[in-house]
C-alpha angles and dihedrals in degrees: 000000000000121000120236117271094028102096130026136186132194135221138174129213138156138236112222110222125188094268105015149347141277112207116214125198118193138191110213129197099237095213104035092037090222125138111246099179143006140193128190133199127185127226099172129346129221124154091016114072093210144007087256090062091049090048091050090053092048091048093050093047092048094051101033101040116009100043099032114029106020114105118215127206091212088060094052092264092303128131116248093254093051091048092049092051091071090064095054 
């Protein structure tokens, strides 16, 4: 089994807004299933007044939900922090 922070993968997706899209690229820790980095790019904006507001929302979601509270079946239904604790 790999240890966390040894292998990463990347993906890109988009967030559909009312009048456009924000594309989000992520770097994911392949073992811990936690996002280690993000980058956003606007196509059109709607409910967010600027790309900075969209980036702030993505950053908050990544840290508050995806990396801390989301359970993952690949981690034995643990959250990424709980899974990573076993390696410390």
